[in-house]
C-alpha positions in Angstrom: -110.3 18.4 -21.2 -111.3 15.1 -22.6 -112.1 11.9 -20.7 -108.5 10.9 -20.7 -107.5 14.2 -19.1 -110.2 13.8 -16.4 -108.8 10.4 -15.5 -105.1 11.4 -15.6 -105.6 14.5 -13.4 -108.5 13.3 -11.4 -106.7 13.5 -8.0 -105.4 17.0 -8.8 -108.9 18.1 -9.9 -110.3 16.9 -6.6 -108.0 19.2 -4.8 -110.2 22.2 -4.0 -107.7 24.9 -4.8 -107.2 23.6 -8.3 -110.4 21.9 -9.4 -111.5 21.5 -13.0 -111.1 25.2 -13.8 -107.6 25.2 -12.4 -106.7 22.1 -14.4 -107.9 23.7 -17.6 -105.7 26.7 -16.8 -102.7 24.4 -16.2 -103.2 22.6 -19.5 -103.2 26.0 -21.3 -100.2 27.4 -19.4 -96.6 27.8 -20.3 -93.6 27.6 -18.0 -89.8 27.7 -18.3 -87.2 26.1 -16.2 -83.6 27.4 -16.3 -81.2 24.7 -15.3 -82.1 21.0 -15.1 -79.9 19.8 -12.3 -81.0 18.8 -8.8 -83.7 21.5 -8.6 -84.7 21.7 -12.2 -85.0 18.0 -12.9 -87.6 17.6 -10.1 -89.3 20.8 -11.1 -89.7 19.5 -14.6 -91.0 16.1 -13.5 -93.6 17.7 -11.2 -94.8 20.3 -13.6 -95.1 17.9 -16.5 -97.0 15.4 -14.4 -99.3 18.2 -13.1 -100.3 19.0 -16.7 -98.6 22.3 -17.5 -99.3 22.6 -21.2 -96.0 23.7 -22.5 -92.7 23.3 -20.6 -89.4 24.7 -21.8 -86.3 23.2 -20.1 -83.2 25.2 -20.7 -79.8 23.7 -19.7 -76.2 24.1 -20.9 -74.8 20.9 -19.3 -74.7 17.1 -19.8 -75.4 14.2 -17.6 -72.6 12.6 -15.5 -72.6 9.7 -13.1 -72.3 12.1 -10.1 -75.6 13.7 -11.0 -77.6 10.5 -10.5 -77.6 10.7 -6.7 -80.0 13.6 -6.8 -81.1 14.5 -10.3 -84.2 12.3 -10.5 -84.9 12.5 -14.3 -81.8 10.8 -15.4 -80.4 7.3 -15.5 -77.1 5.4 -16.0 -77.6 5.3 -19.7 -77.9 9.0 -20.0 -74.6 9.4 -18.1 -72.8 6.8 -20.1 -73.9 8.5 -23.3 -73.1 12.1 -22.0 -76.5 13.2 -23.1 -77.3 16.9 -22.6 -79.6 17.2 -19.6 -82.2 19.1 -21.6 -82.3 16.3 -24.3 -82.5 13.5 -21.7 -85.2 15.4 -19.7 -87.3 15.9 -22.8 -87.1 12.2 -23.7 -88.0 10.9 -20.2 -90.9 13.3 -19.8 -92.4 12.5 -23.1 -92.4 8.8 -22.0 -94.2 9.9 -18.8 -96.8 12.1 -20.3 -97.7 12.7 -24.0 -100.2 15.4 -22.9 -97.6 18.0 -22.2 -95.5 19.7 -24.9 -91.9 19.4 -23.5 -89.1 21.3 -25.2 -85.6 20.6 -24.1 -83.2 23.4 -25.2 -79.5 22.8 -25.0 -78.3 26.4 -24.3 -76.7 28.7 -21.8 -79.1 31.5 -20.9 -77.5 34.8 -21.8 -78.4 38.4 -22.4 -78.4 37.7 -26.1 -80.9 34.8 -26.1 -83.0 35.5 -22.9 -85.8 37.1 -24.8 -86.0 34.3 -27.4 -85.9 31.5 -24.7 -88.1 33.1 -22.0 -90.7 35.2 -23.9 -94.3 33.9 -23.8 -94.2 31.9 -20.6 -96.2 32.7 -17.5 -93.7 31.7 -14.9 -89.9 31.0 -14.8 -88.4 28.6 -12.3 -84.8 28.9 -11.2 -82.8 25.7 -11.3 -79.4 27.4 -11.9 -76.2 27.2 -10.0 -74.9 30.8 -10.1 -76.0 34.3 -9.3 -75.1 35.9 -12.6 -77.8 33.8 -14.4 -80.3 34.5 -11.6 -79.8 38.3 -11.9 -80.3 37.9 -15.7 -83.6 36.0 -15.0 -84.5 38.8 -12.5 -83.9 41.5 -15.1 -86.0 39.7 -17.7 -88.7 39.0 -15.2 -89.0 42.6 -14.0 -88.7 44.1 -17.4 -91.5 41.8 -18.8 -93.7 41.4 -15.8 -93.3 37.6 -15.6 -93.1 36.1 -12.1 -90.2 33.8 -11.3 -89.3 31.5 -8.4 -85.7 31.7 -7.1 -84.2 28.6 -5.5 -80.8 27.4 -4.3 -79.6 24.3 -2.5 -76.2 23.1 -1.2 -75.3 20.6 1.5 -78.5 20.0 3.5 -79.5 23.7 3.2 -81.8 25.5 0.7 -83.5 28.8 0.1 -86.3 30.0 -2.1 -88.4 33.2 -2.8 -91.1 34.0 -5.3 -90.6 37.2 -7.2 -93.7 38.9 -8.5 -92.8 42.0 -10.5 -94.5 45.4 -10.2 -94.2 46.1 -6.4 -93.9 49.8 -5.5 -94.3 51.2 -9.0 -96.5 54.3 -9.4 -99.7 54.1 -11.3 -98.3 55.6 -14.5 -95.4 53.2 -14.5 -97.8 50.3 -13.9 -99.8 51.4 -16.9 -96.7 51.6 -19.0 -95.6 48.1 -17.9 -99.1 46.7 -18.6 -99.7 45.8 -14.9 -102.9 46.3 -12.9 -103.0 48.0 -9.5 -104.2 44.6 -8.1 -101.1 42.9 -9.5 -98.9 45.6 -7.9 -100.5 45.0 -4.5 -99.6 41.3 -4.8 -96.1 42.1 -6.0 -93.0 42.4 -3.8 -89.3 42.9 -3.9 -87.1 41.5 -6.6 -83.9 39.5 -6.2 -81.8 42.7 -6.4 -83.7 44.2 -3.5 -82.7 41.3 -1.3 -79.2 40.7 -2.7 -78.0 44.0 -4.4 -74.8 42.3 -5.4 -73.7 38.7 -5.9 -71.7 37.1 -3.1 -68.0 37.9 -3.0 -65.0 35.9 -1.8 -65.3 32.2 -0.9 -68.7 30.7 -0.6 -70.0 27.2 -0.4 -70.9 25.2 -3.6 -71.9 21.7 -4.4 -68.3 21.1 -5.3 -67.0 22.1 -1.8 -69.8 21.1 0.5 -71.7 18.4 -1.5 -75.5 18.2 -1.5 -78.1 15.7 -0.4 -81.1 15.0 -2.6 -83.6 15.7 0.2 -82.5 19.4 0.4 -82.9 19.9 -3.3 -86.2 18.1 -3.4 -87.6 20.2 -0.5 -86.8 23.5 -2.2 -87.9 22.3 -5.7 -91.2 21.1 -4.3 -91.9 24.6 -2.7 -90.9 26.2 -6.0 -93.3 24.0 -8.0 -96.2 24.7 -5.5 -95.6 28.4 -6.0 -95.6 28.0 -9.7 -98.9 26.1 -9.7 -100.5 28.9 -7.6 -99.4 31.4 -10.2 -100.6 29.3 -13.1 -104.1 28.7 -11.7 -104.4 32.4 -10.7 -104.3 31.9 -6.9 -101.8 34.6 -6.1 -103.3 35.2 -2.7 -101.9 31.8 -1.7 -98.3 32.7 -2.4 -96.2 32.4 0.7 -94.6 35.8 0.3 -91.5 34.9 2.3 -87.8 34.3 1.9 -87.8 30.7 3.0 -84.7 28.8 4.2 -84.4 25.3 5.5 -81.9 22.7 6.6 -83.3 19.2 6.4 -80.4 17.7 8.4 -80.3 20.3 11.2 -84.1 20.4 11.2 -84.4 24.2 10.8 -87.1 26.0 8.9 -87.3 29.8 8.6 -89.7 32.1 6.7 -88.7 35.7 6.7 -90.9 38.6 5.4 -88.7 40.2 2.8 -90.5 43.5 3.2 -91.2 46.1 0.5 -89.2 46.7 -2.6 -85.9 48.4 -1.7 -85.9 52.1 -2.3 -83.7 52.9 -5.2 -83.3 49.2 -6.3 -81.5 49.3 -9.6 -83.7 46.7 -11.2 -87.3 47.1 -10.0 -87.2 50.8 -9.1 -84.6 52.5 -11.4 -85.3 50.0 -14.2 -81.6 49.5 -14.9 -81.3 46.0 -16.4 -77.5 45.7 -16.4 -77.4 41.9 -16.7 -79.9 41.9 -19.5 -77.8 44.5 -21.2 -74.8 42.1 -21.0 -72.8 44.5 -18.7 -72.2 41.9 -16.0 -71.4 38.7 -18.0 -68.6 36.7 -16.4 -66.8 33.3 -16.9 -68.7 30.7 -14.9 -67.3 27.8 -12.9 -69.8 25.1 -12.9 -71.3 23.7 -9.6 -70.2 20.2 -8.8 -67.2 20.4 -11.1 -63.7 21.6 -11.3 -64.7 23.2 -14.5 -65.0 26.4 -16.5 -67.4 27.1 -19.3 -66.2 28.8 -22.5 -68.9 31.1 -23.9 -68.2 30.6 -27.6 -71.4 30.7 -29.7 -72.6 30.8 -33.3 -69.4 28.9 -34.2 -70.6 25.5 -35.6 -68.3 22.6 -34.8 -67.8 19.7 -37.2 -67.5 16.7 -34.8 -66.1 14.4 -37.5 -63.4 16.9 -38.4 -62.6 17.4 -34.8 -62.3 13.7 -34.1 -59.9 13.3 -37.1 -57.7 16.1 -35.8 -57.7 15.1 -32.1 -57.9 11.3 -31.9 -54.1 10.8 -32.0 -53.7 13.3 -29.1 -56.1 11.9 -26.6 -59.3 10.0 -26.1 -62.4 11.1 -28.0 -66.1 10.2 -27.9 -69.2 11.9 -29.2 -72.9 11.7 -29.8 -75.1 13.9 -31.9 -75.1 16.6 -29.2 -71.7 16.8 -27.6 -68.0 15.9 -28.4 -65.6 14.9 -25.6 -61.9 15.1 -25.8 -59.7 13.9 -22.9 -56.1 14.7 -22.5 -55.0 14.2 -18.9 -55.6 15.9 -16.6 -58.2 17.9 -18.7 -61.5 17.0 -20.3 -63.0 19.2 -23.0 -66.7 18.8 -23.7 -67.7 20.8 -26.9 -71.3 21.5 -27.9 -72.3 21.8 -31.6 -72.5 25.6 -31.4 -68.9 26.0 -30.2 -69.6 26.3 -26.5 -67.4 24.2 -24.3 -66.9 23.0 -20.7 -63.3 22.6 -19.7 -62.9 20.2 -16.8 -59.8 20.0 -14.7 -59.3 23.7 -13.9 -61.1 26.7 -12.4 -58.8 29.2 -14.1 -60.6 30.9 -17.0 -57.3 31.9 -18.7 -56.1 28.3 -18.7 -59.5 27.1 -20.0 -59.4 29.5 -22.9 -55.8 28.5 -23.7 -56.9 24.8 -23.8 -59.8 25.7 -26.0 -57.7 27.6 -28.4 -55.0 24.9 -28.5 -57.3 22.0 -29.3 -60.5 23.5 -30.8 -59.2 26.7 -32.4 -58.6 30.4 -31.6 
């Protein structure tokens, strides 16, 4: 650290569990955030300001006015310009701190790109809005021995748990995975141990129940504290619980998740079905009456698209996204061909609209 670092991080260095040695570790560390909404935007701000050396922010979405109530990195201009959240987050954080290398990645985390986007980091933070992506992160985490911090929030309620891979593995398996016996002792159950399958039937979402910023902020703050413990090497301080809270009803609960589940498909049987792409599914986005179309590696020429569609509806674009509105639907197309179709939750209809206006 130079004198500028000592001044910038002086109050954090004074904190006895971090100190100068811990701050040095933070400045040399790498973290990834998957999803930059209510949870991820606060995670990104706190980690960047704490001096995490390299921060990858992976998000597939763009900023809307309805985000501004709780997604603290963005402003009205970002929403007016429909900037991708990853792009806007990178720009704002670079203004806040030039010391940290912030990389905003406009992408949907998938089985195909998980290794490229998540490899080389020391911790992964969950800012997503669906279980399919969380199980994918869990698969990658367990396979590669990288801790991750699960989090979710809706209404005034939130939940979080820190997953440290390696729990319950025999010594030969630990050696094969490159984990020490000490790491195994600090490890615990993975997400699939606690939730073997994603929720079925109707369940609450931001779209149906709303969300208040205080709930998301509380969960994100706990997630960041856990990430900092991991990055400075203080694993003994991890809370080791499945924490749930309701900031409106004034409830806080911390449950011991126990040992890894016997026969868990992920951390015991080492079956990474989400990472293998066996459980991919169309995703309805939280907070929207929308479906994402998973087209990729199909570059879109925004100028050509505007010339073709401007007589059929309203078009607007920036270097990152193209929007086409034909009531009651709104199509937001990214440069790689991925799209968000707003106005329906029917994947079949969404694909039909995509084929009609963008191409089969």
